[in-house]
N, C-alpha and C positions, 0 to 999 in steps of 0.2 A: 503493499499500501504506500504512496505516494502523501506521504503530510508537508510536502513544500506548497508555501505560497505557488499561485497561479504567475504566469505574467504578469496580471489586469491587475491584480493584487500588487503585486511588488513596485509596477511605475504608480501605485498609486502613494505608496511610500516613499517612493524614491524622492517622488516629487513634492510632497509634503515635506522631506526632511531638507529639500534643496530648499522649495519657500522658508522653513522656521529656521533655517540656519542662518540664511542670506540674510534676515530680518534681524532674528533674535539674539544678536551679536551680545557679547557682556555689557559692552560700554549705553548699548541701547537699552539692556534690563538696569544699567543704572539711572539712564536719564529718566527710563518710566518713573523709575519708585520716583528720583524725585521730584519728578509734574506728579504725581499723584496720580501719574495715570489706572482708568480700570479698567482698558482696554488698549491693546496696541491697535487704534485702526490702518495705520497702514497694512502689517501684517495679516490683518481683518480681511482688507481689502484685495492684497494678494492671493489670499486662500479662495479668495470671489471670483477672484477672475480666473483661477485658474478651476473652475468648476469644480473646486472640493468640500464645498459646502453642500454640496447637495449630492452626494457618491453616495447617501443608502438612501436617498429617499425614492418614489415611484420618475417612470420618467413623463407618466401623466401630466404631473406638475413642474417640468423640466430638470426633472435632479438626474442620474446618474445611472436608477435603480441595483446599486449592486448590493451586499450585503452587510450585517454588521459586523461581519470578519475587515471585510475593508475599511469601514467606520472606525475598527479599531485599532487599527495600523495606523491612521492618522494620529489617534491618542498618543498610542508609545511616544512618536515625534516630538509630541506638546509636550510629552514628560521628558526625553532627551532634550530639548532646549528649554525647558520651564519657561515655554511659551506665555507671555500674557494674552492669551484670547479664548475666548469661551468656546470652543469649540464642543466640551460635555454637556455644561448649560445646554447652551442654544440647539444640539443636534440630538443629544440624548433623551435628556431631561424635555423637549421643548421639542424637537422638530418631531422625531419617532413615533410619539404616543400620539398627534393630530393626523400625523399620516393615515397611523395603524385604526384610531377611532374612530375619528375624525368626521364629520359629513362633508359634504360636495362644495358647499360654501366656506364648510370652516379651512378645506386643504388648498380651495381657491386661492382665499382673503391671504392666507399665514406662510403658504410654504415656498410659494415664487419669491417671498420678499427675504423671505429667510436663504433662500439657495444666491440669493443677489448678494446678499450680505449685509438689506437693509433694514430687515427686521432681528433683534436678539429676544428667543422665546428661551426661559428657564422655568422649573415647577418649585415651587415650594411643599416639600416632602415632611418638615421638621419641624417636629414642638417635642414641647421641655416635657419627659417623663410618660410620653409616649410612642406606640409604633407608626410607621406614616400611614398602616392600612385600618388604622384606630383611630381617628383624630380626631382632636373636643373644637376645634373649629366647625360651627352650623351652619349651618344652610336652611332657608324656609321659606316659605311659599310665601311669594309677596303678586297677585295680581296671574299676571304671565310669567314673570321671571323668577327670582330667588334675591333673595339678601343675606348676606355672609359677614358673618364676625367671629371673630379669635386671633390668632398670634402665629405667624410662625414665625422661624427663625433660621439662620443661617443660610439665605438662600443665594446660591449663586448668580453671580451677574446681577442681581436683581435691582441693582442701584442701574441695570444699562440695559437693562428689558423693557420691550415693549408690548413685553403680554404674560402675565405669566402666571403657569397651572396649578390650579388649588383643591386638591380634596377639602372635602367638607363633607362630615356627616347629615344626612339629611334624612334621618330617621333611627330607629330603633336598631343600632346590627348594620346599616343602608349605609356606603357612603358617593357621593359623587366628585366627580373631577372640573372644577368651572377654568373658565378663561379668565382672566382677570384683566385688564386695563389698569396700570399703576394709575394713569395722572386720574382715575376715575373720584368722586366724591367720597369723601369715609376710609380713601387707603390712607395707610402713614409708611413710607419707607425710611428706615432709620442706618446707618452704617453699622456694617461688624467687622470690624479688622482681624483677620486671620493669624493665623500658624502663619504660610505660608504668603503674605505679604497680599495678595489679593484681597482688598475687599468682599463683601457680603453684605449681607441684608437682613434687617429685623421687619418683616411685614405685618400691620396693624389693619385690623380689618374691623370699617367700625360700621357697621350696617350698611353694605357698600352694595348695592344693588346691581344682579346682571341678570341678562335677557335670556329666552330659552333657548337663545342660538349660540348663547355664551357655554352650555352643557357641551363636554365631552362625551362622546357616549350614550349611556343613561346614566337619571339622577341614583339611579338606586343599583348601577352596573359597576362604579368607581375603584369598588373594593379592588377588584379584580385587572380593573386596568392599571392600580398604584402596584400592584404585586409586579408588574408587567413592567414596569416604566424602573422599581427600586432592582431589581433585577439584571434590570440592562446599565443601569450608573453604575453597580457593582462593577461588573465585569468591565466597563468602561475606564472605572477609577482603578482595575488591576494593569487592566492594559499602559494608563502613564504612568501607574509602578515598574513598569519592566523599563519605561523610557531611561525613567529617574533614576534607578539602581543601574543600569547596565552603563549610567555617562559617568554615574560615579563608584564605577568601580574600575572606570577605562582612567577616570581622572586619578584616581592613585594609583595603579598600576602607571602610568608614566609621573607620575611624581616620586613613587619611588621607586622610579631605573635611573633618573637624576638626585635625587639626593642622595647625597655621602654621608658617611659614618665610617671613621678610623679608613681615611683610602679606598674605602668600597661602596659601591652602589648597597643603600639600605636594602633594597628588591632581593639581593643573594642570602640577608640574614632569615636564617631557620623560620626564628618566631613570623616575622613581616609575611613571608610565605604561605607559612602555615596559615595565621589570619587571613588573608586576601582569598589562599585558597577555600578558607568557607565561606567569606565573602562571594564569592565565583558561584559555587554549590545553592547558594541558598538565591544567587540571582536566576540562575538558568529552572532552579523549583518554582519560580514566583512569573519568570517567563514559559513554562512549560503549559502550567497551570491556567494559569490568565488564556494564553489560546486555547486550551481546550475546553474553558467557558464560552468561550467569544464564537469558538465553530461549531459548538454547540444548539448556540442561540440563532445564528446564522442557518442551520440546517432544520429549525424548529423541530429539535431535538428536546425533550425535559434540561430542565441545565440547571433546577435548584442547586442540588448537591455541589456541582460544580463550580458554581460561582461560590459559594461559604468556602470551599478546599481553596478557590486561587483567590478570598478574599481572607483568609486565613493567612496564606503565605505571603500579600502582597501587604499585610500589618505586621505579621511577627517576621518574618525572614526579610523584609524591608529595612525596617529600624535594625538589623542585627546590620544588613549590608553599609548602611550609611552609619551604624555608630564606627564599625571597620573602619569606615574611609575614612573618618575624623580622627579616629585614634593614628592609623600610620599616616598621614598628614601631620601629627606632632603641633605646634606652634599655627602652622599654616592651614588647619581643621577648624580656627576657630577666629579666623582673620575674617570679618565682616566685605571684604574687598575684594577674596579670595573668588573663586565662584562655587566651590563647594557648597557654602552655607546654605544657597538655594535648593539645593538637592535634598542635603537634612530637614529642614525645614518643609520643605514638602514632602519627603516620605511622611513626617511627620502627619499633616495633614491627610495625606492620603489613608494614613493609618487609620483617622478614628473618624474620619468620613462616612455616615451608611454604617456604622458598626464594623467593630475594632476586632482584633483576633477571639477575644472570651464569647462574647452574644456570637459568634459564630460557628466555635466552635458547639456551641451551646445546642444551636440552630440544627449542627451535624449529627448530634447524641439524639437529638430528638427523630432527627428519623431515623438513626439505627433503631433507635427504641420500638418506635414504628413498624419498624418493619423488617423483623430480625431474621438471621439468616435460617 
């Protein structure tokens, strides 16, 4: 069996790599941080110009018609360059659910704008003390529409988004997903600074009225939609982690080959080699489990277990990789002017977003208990 990527997938990956490596240089990233930029508009425009924003969207809305694995390869390059571009929120959290569950009008209105780079979508999945599929945010009937009340936190690209997908309880045990305009009356967005230094948003909804045409799918069928979104978001986070860890490892290999102690490169020291080898093994585990999860999603196969395994490795193994990278860099590892620190911060952010190692081990344990051998 051939496990290699297809020629089209390799071309998509290489094009994304070429654009992001050309745009997201270290000097550019420093400038974006100094300017407090939410998005690198230039890099985002280049991705749109290259038709990469629509890679995994249907051809009938102007997309490329490729699968989730092709999009995951772009996310890998986002992680490799720690690029300030909202590929995960705009495409995985926003555009894919609209393409899958949206009606004809929603797809026609929103998706072409995403593909052109003119509209950023995102989803507000996180609330304090509850799971994404069990929101405390409520949606109550008001005339022909709905009234939304509640608070969401850690909304990625929330300060840049033109529309936000908001799960809300519509009744006892039922959930709907609503398309919210962040400029609507009753919507309040507040900046939340994050570990990876890319701000997210706290979203407060106070009597926000949305129309019947702003419901994604059905008003009582949103629970399955949210689970679908979370599974793909977690797989996307794992793909980003592949790029983050591989680049952190590459930086470490280059540094240890040139850094000398006792007139020898420290890469020749046994303890350094062993630590780097362990980081390589962890990186390979992150890569293999991430691609397994992404492939199963792309093939339409059940993937909840594989996604939990991949997220566990991205969280647990990812932390070992970036800690080893920092330690092997010595003093350079804590120099914030040196690029490695961004990969450390991104790995921590990826670890905790939508569940770290322990929640995913508990999920896997529950699956095993429910289906014993």
